[in-house]
Backbone as XML, in Angstrom:
<?xml version="1.0"?>
<chain id="A" units="angstrom">
  <residue number="1" name="MET">
    <atom name="N" x="11.212" y="-19.617" z="13.928"/>
    <atom name="CA" x="11.512" y="-18.151" z="14.188"/>
    <atom name="C" x="10.932" y="-17.347" z="13.720"/>
  </residue>
  <residue number="2" name="ALA">
    <atom name="N" x="10.275" y="-16.054" z="14.310"/>
    <atom name="CA" x="9.447" y="-15.168" z="13.958"/>
    <atom name="C" x="10.252" y="-14.026" z="13.363"/>
  </residue>
  <residue number="3" name="ALA">
    <atom name="N" x="9.921" y="-13.677" z="12.069"/>
    <atom name="CA" x="10.895" y="-12.510" z="11.381"/>
    <atom name="C" x="10.273" y="-11.166" z="12.368"/>
  </residue>
  <residue number="4" name="ASP">
    <atom name="N" x="11.274" y="-10.220" z="12.274"/>
    <atom name="CA" x="10.772" y="-8.989" z="12.954"/>
    <atom name="C" x="9.797" y="-8.399" z="12.247"/>
  </residue>
  <residue number="5" name="LYS">
    <atom name="N" x="9.057" y="-7.554" z="12.636"/>
    <atom name="CA" x="8.029" y="-6.790" z="11.931"/>
    <atom name="C" x="8.708" y="-5.462" z="11.462"/>
  </residue>
  <residue number="6" name="SER">
    <atom name="N" x="8.396" y="-5.028" z="10.288"/>
    <atom name="CA" x="9.004" y="-3.787" z="9.789"/>
    <atom name="C" x="8.067" y="-2.579" z="9.528"/>
  </residue>
  <residue number="7" name="GLU">
    <atom name="N" x="8.365" y="-1.600" z="9.493"/>
    <atom name="CA" x="7.705" y="-0.331" z="9.090"/>
    <atom name="C" x="7.705" y="-0.386" z="7.518"/>
  </residue>
  <residue number="8" name="VAL">
    <atom name="N" x="6.773" y="0.133" z="7.005"/>
    <atom name="CA" x="6.557" y="0.278" z="5.640"/>
    <atom name="C" x="7.659" y="1.308" z="4.774"/>
  </residue>
  <residue number="9" name="LEU">
    <atom name="N" x="8.278" y="0.908" z="3.818"/>
    <atom name="CA" x="9.130" y="1.963" z="3.418"/>
    <atom name="C" x="8.622" y="3.040" z="2.759"/>
  </residue>
  <residue number="10" name="GLN">
    <atom name="N" x="9.179" y="4.174" z="3.189"/>
    <atom name="CA" x="8.625" y="5.571" z="2.795"/>
    <atom name="C" x="8.092" y="5.721" z="1.263"/>
  </residue>
  <residue number="11" name="GLY">
    <atom name="N" x="7.102" y="6.165" z="1.071"/>
    <atom name="CA" x="6.357" y="6.313" z="-0.393"/>
    <atom name="C" x="6.027" y="5.081" z="-0.668"/>
  </residue>
  <residue number="12" name="THR">
    <atom name="N" x="5.940" y="4.072" z="0.007"/>
    <atom name="CA" x="5.325" y="2.798" z="-0.692"/>
    <atom name="C" x="3.890" y="2.721" z="-0.202"/>
  </residue>
  <residue number="13" name="LEU">
    <atom name="N" x="3.360" y="3.364" z="0.928"/>
    <atom name="CA" x="1.976" y="3.084" z="1.332"/>
    <atom name="C" x="0.899" y="3.447" z="0.478"/>
  </residue>
  <residue number="14" name="ASP">
    <atom name="N" x="1.198" y="4.597" z="-0.307"/>
    <atom name="CA" x="0.124" y="5.030" z="-1.055"/>
    <atom name="C" x="0.066" y="4.047" z="-2.261"/>
  </residue>
  <residue number="15" name="LEU">
    <atom name="N" x="1.193" y="3.575" z="-2.735"/>
    <atom name="CA" x="0.801" y="2.692" z="-3.771"/>
    <atom name="C" x="0.316" y="1.256" z="-3.227"/>
  </residue>
  <residue number="16" name="MET">
    <atom name="N" x="0.564" y="0.930" z="-2.232"/>
    <atom name="CA" x="-0.114" y="-0.472" z="-1.703"/>
    <atom name="C" x="-1.655" y="-0.083" z="-1.374"/>
  </residue>
  <residue number="17" name="ILE">
    <atom name="N" x="-1.762" y="1.175" z="-0.872"/>
    <atom name="CA" x="-3.489" y="1.181" z="-0.830"/>
    <atom name="C" x="-4.116" y="1.404" z="-2.063"/>
  </residue>
  <residue number="18" name="LEU">
    <atom name="N" x="-3.560" y="1.994" z="-2.973"/>
    <atom name="CA" x="-4.293" y="2.138" z="-4.401"/>
    <atom name="C" x="-4.493" y="0.729" z="-4.873"/>
  </residue>
  <residue number="19" name="LYS">
    <atom name="N" x="-3.245" y="-0.179" z="-4.844"/>
    <atom name="CA" x="-3.172" y="-1.648" z="-5.570"/>
    <atom name="C" x="-4.355" y="-2.482" z="-4.591"/>
  </residue>
  <residue number="20" name="THR">
    <atom name="N" x="-4.627" y="-2.393" z="-3.387"/>
    <atom name="CA" x="-5.428" y="-2.910" z="-2.595"/>
    <atom name="C" x="-6.772" y="-2.583" z="-2.898"/>
  </residue>
  <residue number="21" name="LEU">
    <atom name="N" x="-6.974" y="-1.268" z="-3.114"/>
    <atom name="CA" x="-8.492" y="-0.801" z="-3.637"/>
    <atom name="C" x="-8.918" y="-1.476" z="-4.882"/>
  </residue>
  <residue number="22" name="HIS">
    <atom name="N" x="-7.721" y="-1.403" z="-5.936"/>
    <atom name="CA" x="-8.118" y="-1.688" z="-7.247"/>
    <atom name="C" x="-8.402" y="-3.336" z="-7.188"/>
  </residue>
  <residue number="23" name="ALA">
    <atom name="N" x="-7.568" y="-4.105" z="-6.529"/>
    <atom name="CA" x="-7.704" y="-5.265" z="-6.398"/>
    <atom name="C" x="-8.848" y="-6.067" z="-5.649"/>
  </residue>
  <residue number="24" name="LEU">
    <atom name="N" x="-9.458" y="-5.448" z="-4.547"/>
    <atom name="CA" x="-10.444" y="-5.980" z="-3.707"/>
    <atom name="C" x="-11.571" y="-5.247" z="-3.680"/>
  </residue>
  <residue number="25" name="GLY">
    <atom name="N" x="-11.557" y="-3.874" z="-4.344"/>
    <atom name="CA" x="-12.797" y="-3.021" z="-4.275"/>
    <atom name="C" x="-13.034" y="-2.283" z="-2.934"/>
  </residue>
  <residue number="26" name="PRO">
    <atom name="N" x="-14.134" y="-1.534" z="-2.987"/>
    <atom name="CA" x="-14.239" y="-0.730" z="-1.644"/>
    <atom name="C" x="-13.767" y="-1.370" z="-0.431"/>
  </residue>
  <residue number="27" name="LEU">
    <atom name="N" x="-13.159" y="-0.823" z="0.369"/>
    <atom name="CA" x="-12.611" y="-1.181" z="1.926"/>
    <atom name="C" x="-12.668" y="0.110" z="2.949"/>
  </residue>
  <residue number="28" name="HIS">
    <atom name="N" x="-13.014" y="-0.016" z="4.029"/>
    <atom name="CA" x="-12.777" y="0.625" z="5.102"/>
    <atom name="C" x="-11.345" y="0.742" z="5.532"/>
  </residue>
  <residue number="29" name="GLY">
    <atom name="N" x="-10.850" y="1.783" z="6.205"/>
    <atom name="CA" x="-9.415" y="1.902" z="6.577"/>
    <atom name="C" x="-8.891" y="0.770" z="7.352"/>
  </residue>
  <residue number="30" name="PHE">
    <atom name="N" x="-9.588" y="0.366" z="8.358"/>
    <atom name="CA" x="-8.988" y="-0.913" z="8.936"/>
    <atom name="C" x="-8.965" y="-2.114" z="8.062"/>
  </residue>
  <residue number="31" name="GLY">
    <atom name="N" x="-9.793" y="-2.394" z="7.300"/>
    <atom name="CA" x="-9.603" y="-3.540" z="6.465"/>
    <atom name="C" x="-8.619" y="-3.578" z="5.458"/>
  </residue>
  <residue number="32" name="ILE">
    <atom name="N" x="-8.485" y="-1.923" z="4.951"/>
    <atom name="CA" x="-7.202" y="-2.022" z="4.189"/>
    <atom name="C" x="-5.744" y="-2.222" z="4.926"/>
  </residue>
  <residue number="33" name="ALA">
    <atom name="N" x="-5.793" y="-1.651" z="6.176"/>
    <atom name="CA" x="-4.572" y="-2.017" z="6.826"/>
    <atom name="C" x="-4.334" y="-3.394" z="7.253"/>
  </residue>
  <residue number="34" name="ARG">
    <atom name="N" x="-5.625" y="-4.120" z="7.737"/>
    <atom name="CA" x="-5.275" y="-5.434" z="7.859"/>
    <atom name="C" x="-4.948" y="-6.410" z="6.774"/>
  </residue>
  <residue number="35" name="ARG">
    <atom name="N" x="-5.624" y="-6.044" z="5.538"/>
    <atom name="CA" x="-5.386" y="-6.941" z="4.379"/>
    <atom name="C" x="-3.895" y="-6.693" z="3.975"/>
  </residue>
  <residue number="36" name="ILE">
    <atom name="N" x="-3.256" y="-5.266" z="4.026"/>
    <atom name="CA" x="-1.896" y="-5.465" z="3.622"/>
    <atom name="C" x="-1.013" y="-5.988" z="4.513"/>
  </residue>
  <residue number="37" name="GLU">
    <atom name="N" x="-1.406" y="-6.125" z="5.742"/>
    <atom name="CA" x="-0.516" y="-6.867" z="6.831"/>
    <atom name="C" x="-0.569" y="-8.256" z="6.400"/>
  </residue>
  <residue number="38" name="GLN">
    <atom name="N" x="-1.654" y="-8.628" z="6.025"/>
    <atom name="CA" x="-1.910" y="-10.155" z="5.954"/>
    <atom name="C" x="-1.224" y="-10.620" z="4.667"/>
  </residue>
  <residue number="39" name="LEU">
    <atom name="N" x="-1.079" y="-9.796" z="3.544"/>
    <atom name="CA" x="-0.669" y="-9.971" z="2.343"/>
    <atom name="C" x="0.972" y="-9.949" z="2.612"/>
  </residue>
  <residue number="40" name="SER">
    <atom name="N" x="1.350" y="-9.285" z="3.511"/>
    <atom name="CA" x="2.959" y="-9.264" z="3.956"/>
    <atom name="C" x="3.302" y="-10.522" z="4.870"/>
  </residue>
  <residue number="41" name="ASP">
    <atom name="N" x="2.439" y="-11.415" z="5.086"/>
    <atom name="CA" x="2.485" y="-12.525" z="6.183"/>
    <atom name="C" x="3.132" y="-11.855" z="7.585"/>
  </residue>
  <residue number="42" name="ASP">
    <atom name="N" x="2.425" y="-10.834" z="7.766"/>
    <atom name="CA" x="2.712" y="-10.122" z="8.907"/>
    <atom name="C" x="4.162" y="-9.566" z="9.358"/>
  </residue>
  <residue number="43" name="VAL">
    <atom name="N" x="4.747" y="-9.265" z="8.057"/>
    <atom name="CA" x="5.965" y="-8.723" z="7.953"/>
    <atom name="C" x="5.934" y="-7.038" z="8.304"/>
  </residue>
  <residue number="44" name="LEU">
    <atom name="N" x="4.759" y="-6.663" z="7.857"/>
    <atom name="CA" x="4.840" y="-5.127" z="7.776"/>
    <atom name="C" x="3.690" y="-4.872" z="9.000"/>
  </residue>
  <residue number="45" name="THR">
    <atom name="N" x="3.931" y="-3.893" z="9.735"/>
    <atom name="CA" x="3.076" y="-3.248" z="10.458"/>
    <atom name="C" x="2.476" y="-2.029" z="10.198"/>
  </residue>
  <residue number="46" name="LEU">
    <atom name="N" x="1.173" y="-1.799" z="10.352"/>
    <atom name="CA" x="0.792" y="-0.374" z="9.773"/>
    <atom name="C" x="0.025" y="0.223" z="10.866"/>
  </residue>
  <residue number="47" name="ASN">
    <atom name="N" x="0.658" y="1.351" z="11.001"/>
    <atom name="CA" x="0.056" y="2.358" z="12.094"/>
    <atom name="C" x="-1.090" y="2.893" z="11.556"/>
  </residue>
  <residue number="48" name="GLU">
    <atom name="N" x="-2.337" y="2.731" z="12.513"/>
    <atom name="CA" x="-3.409" y="3.244" z="11.672"/>
    <atom name="C" x="-3.577" y="4.519" z="11.660"/>
  </residue>
  <residue number="49" name="GLY">
    <atom name="N" x="-2.833" y="5.525" z="12.314"/>
    <atom name="CA" x="-2.727" y="7.005" z="11.951"/>
    <atom name="C" x="-2.010" y="7.122" z="10.779"/>
  </residue>
  <residue number="50" name="THR">
    <atom name="N" x="-0.905" y="6.546" z="10.201"/>
    <atom name="CA" x="-0.267" y="6.562" z="9.013"/>
    <atom name="C" x="-1.233" y="5.959" z="8.051"/>
  </residue>
  <residue number="51" name="VAL">
    <atom name="N" x="-1.934" y="5.098" z="8.292"/>
    <atom name="CA" x="-3.050" y="4.655" z="7.030"/>
    <atom name="C" x="-4.110" y="5.836" z="6.869"/>
  </residue>
  <residue number="52" name="TYR">
    <atom name="N" x="-4.547" y="6.399" z="7.827"/>
    <atom name="CA" x="-5.581" y="7.353" z="7.781"/>
    <atom name="C" x="-5.098" y="8.567" z="7.241"/>
  </residue>
  <residue number="53" name="THR">
    <atom name="N" x="-3.671" y="8.987" z="7.386"/>
    <atom name="CA" x="-3.036" y="10.235" z="6.909"/>
    <atom name="C" x="-2.881" y="9.929" z="5.362"/>
  </residue>
  <residue number="54" name="SER">
    <atom name="N" x="-2.431" y="8.527" z="5.113"/>
    <atom name="CA" x="-2.408" y="8.248" z="3.634"/>
    <atom name="C" x="-3.724" y="8.166" z="2.817"/>
  </residue>
  <residue number="55" name="LEU">
    <atom name="N" x="-4.762" y="7.853" z="3.661"/>
    <atom name="CA" x="-6.130" y="7.786" z="2.944"/>
    <atom name="C" x="-6.385" y="9.332" z="2.635"/>
  </residue>
  <residue number="56" name="LEU">
    <atom name="N" x="-6.378" y="10.104" z="3.744"/>
    <atom name="CA" x="-6.674" y="11.561" z="3.555"/>
    <atom name="C" x="-5.882" y="12.257" z="2.303"/>
  </residue>
  <residue number="57" name="ARG">
    <atom name="N" x="-4.692" y="11.851" z="2.133"/>
    <atom name="CA" x="-3.733" y="12.481" z="1.139"/>
    <atom name="C" x="-4.241" y="12.094" z="-0.263"/>
  </residue>
  <residue number="58" name="LEU">
    <atom name="N" x="-4.626" y="10.683" z="-0.187"/>
    <atom name="CA" x="-4.929" y="10.221" z="-1.505"/>
    <atom name="C" x="-6.325" y="10.733" z="-2.016"/>
  </residue>
  <residue number="59" name="GLN">
    <atom name="N" x="-7.265" y="10.710" z="-0.894"/>
    <atom name="CA" x="-8.543" y="11.586" z="-1.264"/>
    <atom name="C" x="-8.062" y="12.904" z="-1.736"/>
  </residue>
  <residue number="60" name="GLN">
    <atom name="N" x="-7.401" y="13.646" z="-0.906"/>
    <atom name="CA" x="-7.252" y="15.274" z="-1.496"/>
    <atom name="C" x="-6.915" y="15.242" z="-2.903"/>
  </residue>
  <residue number="61" name="LYS">
    <atom name="N" x="-6.083" y="14.189" z="-3.455"/>
    <atom name="CA" x="-5.348" y="14.388" z="-4.881"/>
    <atom name="C" x="-6.686" y="13.637" z="-5.696"/>
  </residue>
  <residue number="62" name="SER">
    <atom name="N" x="-7.696" y="13.211" z="-5.027"/>
    <atom name="CA" x="-8.957" y="12.587" z="-5.781"/>
    <atom name="C" x="-8.460" y="11.410" z="-6.622"/>
  </residue>
  <residue number="63" name="TRP">
    <atom name="N" x="-7.435" y="10.584" z="-5.927"/>
    <atom name="CA" x="-7.062" y="9.179" z="-6.309"/>
    <atom name="C" x="-8.115" y="7.980" z="-5.555"/>
  </residue>
  <residue number="64" name="ILE">
    <atom name="N" x="-8.683" y="8.395" z="-4.976"/>
    <atom name="CA" x="-9.657" y="7.651" z="-4.038"/>
    <atom name="C" x="-10.878" y="8.399" z="-3.701"/>
  </residue>
  <residue number="65" name="ALA">
    <atom name="N" x="-11.753" y="7.962" z="-3.592"/>
    <atom name="CA" x="-13.287" y="8.451" z="-2.972"/>
    <atom name="C" x="-13.621" y="7.749" z="-1.802"/>
  </residue>
  <residue number="66" name="SER">
    <atom name="N" x="-14.634" y="8.285" z="-1.029"/>
    <atom name="CA" x="-15.209" y="7.474" z="0.106"/>
    <atom name="C" x="-16.686" y="7.815" z="0.319"/>
  </residue>
  <residue number="67" name="GLU">
    <atom name="N" x="-17.211" y="6.856" z="0.961"/>
    <atom name="CA" x="-18.736" y="7.181" z="1.364"/>
    <atom name="C" x="-18.880" y="6.216" z="2.622"/>
  </residue>
  <residue number="68" name="TRP">
    <atom name="N" x="-19.889" y="6.707" z="3.459"/>
    <atom name="CA" x="-20.190" y="5.852" z="4.434"/>
    <atom name="C" x="-20.933" y="4.577" z="4.320"/>
  </residue>
  <residue number="69" name="GLY">
    <atom name="N" x="-20.591" y="3.639" z="5.002"/>
    <atom name="CA" x="-21.369" y="2.301" z="4.895"/>
    <atom name="C" x="-21.473" y="1.776" z="6.194"/>
  </residue>
  <residue number="70" name="VAL">
    <atom name="N" x="-21.873" y="0.288" z="5.983"/>
    <atom name="CA" x="-21.887" y="-0.414" z="7.481"/>
    <atom name="C" x="-20.748" y="-1.602" z="7.326"/>
  </residue>
  <residue number="71" name="SER">
    <atom name="N" x="-19.862" y="-1.654" z="8.111"/>
    <atom name="CA" x="-18.888" y="-2.615" z="8.201"/>
    <atom name="C" x="-19.536" y="-4.160" z="8.210"/>
  </residue>
  <residue number="72" name="GLU">
    <atom name="N" x="-18.507" y="-5.197" z="8.323"/>
    <atom name="CA" x="-18.750" y="-6.550" z="8.679"/>
    <atom name="C" x="-19.401" y="-6.817" z="9.904"/>
  </residue>
  <residue number="73" name="ASN">
    <atom name="N" x="-18.933" y="-5.826" z="10.690"/>
    <atom name="CA" x="-19.202" y="-5.974" z="12.265"/>
    <atom name="C" x="-20.331" y="-5.254" z="12.526"/>
  </residue>
  <residue number="74" name="ASN">
    <atom name="N" x="-20.964" y="-4.771" z="11.504"/>
    <atom name="CA" x="-22.431" y="-4.066" z="11.685"/>
    <atom name="C" x="-22.025" y="-2.526" z="12.357"/>
  </residue>
  <residue number="75" name="ARG">
    <atom name="N" x="-20.917" y="-2.048" z="11.856"/>
    <atom name="CA" x="-20.665" y="-0.658" z="12.366"/>
    <atom name="C" x="-20.554" y="0.351" z="11.429"/>
  </residue>
  <residue number="76" name="ARG">
    <atom name="N" x="-20.906" y="1.591" z="11.580"/>
    <atom name="CA" x="-20.566" y="2.517" z="10.625"/>
    <atom name="C" x="-19.300" y="2.856" z="10.326"/>
  </residue>
  <residue number="77" name="ALA">
    <atom name="N" x="-18.745" y="2.709" z="9.015"/>
    <atom name="CA" x="-17.382" y="3.025" z="8.551"/>
    <atom name="C" x="-17.499" y="3.809" z="7.309"/>
  </residue>
  <residue number="78" name="ARG">
    <atom name="N" x="-16.445" y="4.413" z="6.998"/>
    <atom name="CA" x="-16.121" y="5.194" z="5.880"/>
    <atom name="C" x="-15.201" y="4.160" z="4.928"/>
  </residue>
  <residue number="79" name="PHE">
    <atom name="N" x="-15.974" y="3.994" z="3.671"/>
    <atom name="CA" x="-15.384" y="2.950" z="2.611"/>
    <atom name="C" x="-14.704" y="3.700" z="1.610"/>
  </residue>
  <residue number="80" name="TYR">
    <atom name="N" x="-13.636" y="3.440" z="1.235"/>
    <atom name="CA" x="-12.758" y="3.994" z="0.304"/>
    <atom name="C" x="-12.702" y="3.162" z="-1.070"/>
  </residue>
  <residue number="81" name="ARG">
    <atom name="N" x="-12.775" y="4.044" z="-2.182"/>
    <atom name="CA" x="-12.608" y="3.226" z="-3.578"/>
    <atom name="C" x="-11.780" y="4.003" z="-4.253"/>
  </residue>
  <residue number="82" name="ILE">
    <atom name="N" x="-11.074" y="3.271" z="-5.489"/>
    <atom name="CA" x="-10.135" y="3.991" z="-6.117"/>
    <atom name="C" x="-11.068" y="4.609" z="-7.344"/>
  </residue>
  <residue number="83" name="THR">
    <atom name="N" x="-10.446" y="5.772" z="-7.808"/>
    <atom name="CA" x="-11.107" y="6.477" z="-8.692"/>
    <atom name="C" x="-10.407" y="6.406" z="-10.134"/>
  </residue>
  <residue number="84" name="LYS">
    <atom name="N" x="-10.856" y="7.114" z="-11.299"/>
    <atom name="CA" x="-10.386" y="6.875" z="-12.678"/>
    <atom name="C" x="-8.966" y="7.435" z="-12.285"/>
  </residue>
  <residue number="85" name="ARG">
    <atom name="N" x="-8.842" y="8.666" z="-11.726"/>
    <atom name="CA" x="-7.541" y="9.257" z="-11.527"/>
    <atom name="C" x="-6.358" y="8.359" z="-10.676"/>
  </residue>
  <residue number="86" name="GLY">
    <atom name="N" x="-7.109" y="7.901" z="-9.791"/>
    <atom name="CA" x="-6.257" y="6.946" z="-8.890"/>
    <atom name="C" x="-5.657" y="5.596" z="-9.870"/>
  </residue>
  <residue number="87" name="LEU">
    <atom name="N" x="-6.593" y="5.205" z="-10.627"/>
    <atom name="CA" x="-6.390" y="4.042" z="-11.619"/>
    <atom name="C" x="-5.003" y="4.475" z="-12.370"/>
  </residue>
  <residue number="88" name="LYS">
    <atom name="N" x="-4.946" y="5.719" z="-12.819"/>
    <atom name="CA" x="-3.825" y="6.207" z="-13.982"/>
    <atom name="C" x="-2.775" y="6.371" z="-12.848"/>
  </residue>
  <residue number="89" name="GLN">
    <atom name="N" x="-2.933" y="6.934" z="-11.640"/>
    <atom name="CA" x="-1.796" y="6.827" z="-10.691"/>
    <atom name="C" x="-1.090" y="5.646" z="-10.309"/>
  </residue>
  <residue number="90" name="LEU">
    <atom name="N" x="-1.962" y="4.894" z="-10.218"/>
    <atom name="CA" x="-1.566" y="3.493" z="-9.860"/>
    <atom name="C" x="-0.549" y="2.730" z="-10.877"/>
  </residue>
  <residue number="91" name="ALA">
    <atom name="N" x="-1.084" y="3.205" z="-12.178"/>
    <atom name="CA" x="-0.099" y="2.776" z="-13.172"/>
    <atom name="C" x="1.074" y="3.321" z="-13.254"/>
  </residue>
  <residue number="92" name="ILE">
    <atom name="N" x="1.191" y="4.443" z="-12.734"/>
    <atom name="CA" x="2.411" y="5.364" z="-12.802"/>
    <atom name="C" x="3.342" y="4.813" z="-11.693"/>
  </residue>
  <residue number="93" name="GLU">
    <atom name="N" x="2.657" y="4.725" z="-10.604"/>
    <atom name="CA" x="3.425" y="4.304" z="-9.464"/>
    <atom name="C" x="3.917" y="2.919" z="-9.554"/>
  </residue>
  <residue number="94" name="THR">
    <atom name="N" x="3.228" y="2.080" z="-10.300"/>
    <atom name="CA" x="3.617" y="0.713" z="-10.373"/>
    <atom name="C" x="4.887" y="0.598" z="-11.377"/>
  </residue>
  <residue number="95" name="GLU">
    <atom name="N" x="4.638" y="1.294" z="-12.291"/>
    <atom name="CA" x="5.997" y="1.449" z="-13.443"/>
    <atom name="C" x="7.164" y="1.914" z="-12.723"/>
  </residue>
  <residue number="96" name="ASN">
    <atom name="N" x="7.077" y="3.064" z="-11.951"/>
    <atom name="CA" x="8.076" y="3.500" z="-11.120"/>
    <atom name="C" x="8.739" y="2.474" z="-10.208"/>
  </residue>
  <residue number="97" name="TRP">
    <atom name="N" x="7.878" y="2.025" z="-9.498"/>
    <atom name="CA" x="8.318" y="0.986" z="-8.432"/>
    <atom name="C" x="9.105" y="-0.291" z="-9.006"/>
  </residue>
  <residue number="98" name="GLU">
    <atom name="N" x="8.590" y="-0.817" z="-10.061"/>
    <atom name="CA" x="9.250" y="-1.819" z="-10.839"/>
    <atom name="C" x="10.654" y="-1.458" z="-11.370"/>
  </residue>
  <residue number="99" name="ARG">
    <atom name="N" x="10.601" y="-0.109" z="-11.760"/>
    <atom name="CA" x="11.786" y="0.382" z="-12.297"/>
    <atom name="C" x="13.021" y="0.632" z="-11.404"/>
  </residue>
  <residue number="100" name="ILE">
    <atom name="N" x="12.500" y="1.106" z="-10.202"/>
    <atom name="CA" x="13.403" y="1.257" z="-9.077"/>
    <atom name="C" x="13.765" y="-0.090" z="-8.358"/>
  </residue>
  <residue number="101" name="SER">
    <atom name="N" x="12.801" y="-1.092" z="-8.334"/>
    <atom name="CA" x="13.135" y="-2.288" z="-7.709"/>
    <atom name="C" x="13.958" y="-3.180" z="-8.491"/>
  </residue>
  <residue number="102" name="GLY">
    <atom name="N" x="13.861" y="-2.773" z="-9.902"/>
    <atom name="CA" x="14.674" y="-3.421" z="-10.977"/>
    <atom name="C" x="16.272" y="-3.036" z="-10.656"/>
  </residue>
  <residue number="103" name="VAL">
    <atom name="N" x="16.444" y="-1.903" z="-10.451"/>
    <atom name="CA" x="18.049" y="-1.004" z="-10.412"/>
    <atom name="C" x="18.348" y="-1.786" z="-9.201"/>
  </residue>
  <residue number="104" name="ILE">
    <atom name="N" x="17.573" y="-1.817" z="-7.916"/>
    <atom name="CA" x="18.169" y="-2.323" z="-6.598"/>
    <atom name="C" x="18.494" y="-3.853" z="-6.941"/>
  </residue>
  <residue number="105" name="GLY">
    <atom name="N" x="17.514" y="-4.526" z="-7.579"/>
    <atom name="CA" x="18.056" y="-5.940" z="-7.749"/>
    <atom name="C" x="19.319" y="-6.269" z="-8.468"/>
  </residue>
  <residue number="106" name="ARG">
    <atom name="N" x="19.577" y="-5.513" z="-9.541"/>
    <atom name="CA" x="20.819" y="-5.578" z="-10.288"/>
    <atom name="C" x="21.918" y="-4.905" z="-9.334"/>
  </residue>
  <residue number="107" name="VAL">
    <atom name="N" x="21.793" y="-3.853" z="-8.648"/>
    <atom name="CA" x="22.868" y="-3.746" z="-7.630"/>
    <atom name="C" x="23.185" y="-4.892" z="-6.768"/>
  </residue>
  <residue number="108" name="LEU">
    <atom name="N" x="22.161" y="-5.291" z="-6.065"/>
    <atom name="CA" x="22.384" y="-6.414" z="-5.009"/>
    <atom name="C" x="22.843" y="-7.729" z="-5.827"/>
  </residue>
  <residue number="109" name="ALA">
    <atom name="N" x="22.767" y="-7.794" z="-7.014"/>
    <atom name="CA" x="23.360" y="-9.058" z="-7.678"/>
    <atom name="C" x="24.709" y="-9.096" z="-8.093"/>
  </residue>
  <residue number="110" name="LEU">
    <atom name="N" x="25.192" y="-7.737" z="-8.132"/>
    <atom name="CA" x="26.702" y="-7.470" z="-8.202"/>
    <atom name="C" x="27.613" y="-8.682" z="-7.682"/>
  </residue>
  <residue number="111" name="GLU">
    <atom name="N" x="28.493" y="-9.419" z="-8.538"/>
    <atom name="CA" x="29.437" y="-10.191" z="-7.826"/>
    <atom name="C" x="30.350" y="-9.502" z="-6.900"/>
  </residue>
  <residue number="112" name="THR">
    <atom name="N" x="30.880" y="-10.227" z="-5.871"/>
    <atom name="CA" x="31.631" y="-9.495" z="-5.003"/>
    <atom name="C" x="32.939" y="-9.822" z="-5.778"/>
  </residue>
  <residue number="113" name="LYS">
    <atom name="N" x="33.865" y="-8.808" z="-5.864"/>
    <atom name="CA" x="35.197" y="-8.907" z="-6.382"/>
    <atom name="C" x="36.323" y="-9.396" z="-5.264"/>
  </residue>
  <residue number="114" name="VAL">
    <atom name="N" x="36.631" y="-10.518" z="-5.584"/>
    <atom name="CA" x="37.650" y="-11.208" z="-4.703"/>
    <atom name="C" x="39.166" y="-10.619" z="-4.824"/>
  </residue>
  <residue number="115" name="GLU">
    <atom name="N" x="39.419" y="-10.210" z="-3.914"/>
    <atom name="CA" x="40.944" y="-9.727" z="-3.872"/>
    <atom name="C" x="41.965" y="-10.899" z="-3.789"/>
  </residue>
  <residue number="116" name="PRO">
    <atom name="N" x="43.073" y="-10.843" z="-4.610"/>
    <atom name="CA" x="43.907" y="-11.957" z="-4.807"/>
    <atom name="C" x="44.810" y="-11.902" z="-3.522"/>
  </residue>
</chain>
């Protein structure tokens, strides 16, 4: 049975893009989106418009930089890479995510009180 595809949780796309670029090196927008979808076992669907909006936002904050290059399909594409400022932000965002997901995990682990 195939699981339903889900949208990315609000506020998590920037973190996933920064981590993907840090782990895999420079990638074009389509490549970033497909890699994240693959890592999610196709649970997540990434709207290309949303990805490029996030890339623009990250670039305006100087967390990523870009330059033109040639894709694996021999097409001209803009390749994005994480910057030093992006690495610092990735550390902050990762710590925040781990703290919040830990809280959610503890709440979900609460035992259900059985009424007599």
